[in-house]
C-alpha positions, 0 to 999 in steps of 0.5 A: 530476569524478564525485565531485561528481555521486555524489548523482545516482547513485540517480536515474540508476539509476532513470532507466535502469530506467524507460527499459529498462522493468525492475523496479529491483533493491531489493538493489542496492548503494548505489542499491537501495531496501534498500541502507540498510534496517535492521530490527533494534531494536539496529541502529536504536537504534545508528544513532540515536546514531551514524549511521556505526555500521552504515553505511559511507557516508552514503546522501545522498552517493549520492542514497539514504536511510535506511529503518527497517523494521518487523517482528517483530525491531523494537524501540521505536526503530523505531516512534519513528523512524516517529513522528519521520518523521510529525512528530507533535506530542509537546510536553507528553509525556515520553520515557517516555510516548512510549516506552510508547505506541511499545511498544503500537504495536510489540506491535500490529505483532507480533500482526498479523504472527503473523496473516500480515501483513508490514510490512517492505515496507509502510511505509504501513500502519505509518504509518497505524496510528500515525496512527490511534492519534493521538487527534485524527486525522481519516481523510479518508474512510470506506467505508460499504459496497461490492459487487462483481459479476461477470457471465460466461456463459463458464464453459469452461476455457481448455483447452476454449475453445482446443480449440473455437477450433482445431477451428472454424479447421481445419474451416472454414479460418478465418484467425487473425483470424477464429479470434481473433474467436471468442474468448469475451467477458470477463466484466463486472465492476461494483463499487459503493462508498459512502463518507463523505468529509471534504469540508471539513477546516476545518469537519468537513463530511462528504458521503456519495457512492455511485459505480459503476464497471466494471473488469477483475475485481473488484479493478480495478472496486473501485479504479476506483469508489473513485477515482471517489468520492474525486477530486471531493473530492480532485483530487490522487488523479487522479495516483494509479496502482496499479503492483503487486498481489501475493497470497499464500496463507498456509495452503494446507491450508485450500484455498478457505478459506485466508487471503490476504495482499494487498500493493498498491503505489501511485505518485504520477505527479507526485511519483514517490513510491511506497508499499505497503499490506498486508492479510490476510483469508480473503476476497480481495476484502475483503483487496484493498479494505482494502489499497486503502483504506489506499493511498488514505488514505495519499495523503491523509495530508498533507491531514488533518494539520491535524485532529490535536490535541496529545494524541499517543496515544489511551489506548484504542489497545489496542482499536483494530482496523486 
């Protein structure tokens, strides 16, 4: 009977999307990523007490799961839910202390959102913020410095390049293939990344590694260089893919000085897990690199879990800068 197979409904929907090469509808009933998403503090608090209070069906019955979003509308319960999901050791801490520290994280989220960040679709950045507030958390790597260079001799606009190609083809009677051969070479982009990586978590051994890579543009080159530098110490990152890259200008009136929000979606091709990170900066390359670093670090968060010590939050978290 169909009822016995309802728990496969979401996976079947995802399989069809992959087969048809279409973007999944996040708002689709039952099977969408946002079908059981909640962000209001009151809603989340009520769900903690009674899961049926704001849900007409258990998400697990259709193969989906509950999502707690973080935004300016969130309450402490949203952050506490993330802390539970991360399975941080809270033994020895009373509920009042944990609630107070969750409020500190929440205020941090709201401050960043006032600067242009948005965390509703970037759960990974929120979880990393909580992990960084953990006193004993050991980041698996640190970017010491980086460069991105673009070398390009073709500075003609697309319209002028097309005009030249058409004129050349009509005058000399070139075929489409010959005209295509006239297309200007794409610019060479090269990135250098210098990182300090936790090479042996059991002995806190760190290793500095500098790698150079090329790509289709500065962001692609930085992603390639970062991955090249990390894979020797963390081979599991070879399964990591960047599947989406979004950019939004936050204050267009500032023209070329405008603040830019970058959101990058990652995917582990082995587990099919996806996550998204976000960063904001007036330098689009810096914003992109920060989102890349968060994405790679999130992929390694289980690797460094053993570094955490019992003290849940650092008392100096108020001064923490993401």
